[in-house]
C-alpha positions in Angstrom: -131.7 -5.7 -6.9 -127.9 -6.5 -6.6 -126.9 -9.5 -4.6 -126.4 -9.0 -0.9 -124.2 -12.0 -0.3 -121.5 -13.4 -2.5 -119.9 -16.8 -2.7 -116.1 -17.0 -2.5 -116.2 -18.0 -6.2 -118.2 -14.8 -7.0 -115.7 -12.7 -5.1 -112.7 -14.4 -6.8 -114.2 -13.5 -10.2 -114.9 -9.9 -9.1 -111.4 -9.3 -7.8 -109.7 -11.3 -10.6 -107.9 -13.6 -8.1 -108.1 -17.3 -7.4 -110.6 -18.9 -5.0 -107.8 -20.0 -2.6 -106.8 -16.3 -2.3 -110.3 -15.4 -1.2 -110.3 -18.2 1.4 -106.9 -17.0 2.6 -108.3 -13.4 3.0 -111.3 -14.8 4.9 -109.2 -17.0 7.2 -106.8 -14.1 8.0 -109.7 -11.8 8.7 -108.9 -9.3 6.0 -112.1 -10.1 4.3 -115.1 -10.5 6.6 -117.3 -13.4 5.9 -120.2 -15.3 7.6 -121.4 -18.9 7.6 -124.8 -19.6 6.1 -125.4 -23.2 7.0 -122.2 -24.9 6.0 -121.2 -22.3 3.4 -119.2 -19.2 3.6 -120.7 -15.9 2.2 -119.3 -12.4 1.9 -121.6 -9.5 2.3 -121.6 -6.7 -0.3 -120.6 -4.3 2.5 -117.7 -6.5 3.6 -116.5 -6.7 0.0 -116.8 -2.9 -0.4 -114.9 -2.3 2.9 -112.1 -4.7 1.8 -111.7 -2.9 -1.6 -111.8 0.5 0.1 -109.1 -0.6 2.5 -106.9 -2.0 -0.3 -107.4 1.3 -2.3 -106.4 3.3 0.8 -103.3 1.2 1.4 -102.3 1.5 -2.3 -102.1 5.3 -2.0 -100.1 5.5 1.3 
């Protein structure tokens, strides 16, 4: 079963960007995230939506 929630570090590795970039995306609202306790997590759906939006923007 693939992971349902990713850490910002996981997302940074998947997108080949730095961790600060992921936090900037979360803080700006471009990448939806949630708090689990004191930690931020990104759902697989939120990550897929972000990638799809970026893909769509690239071709416009």
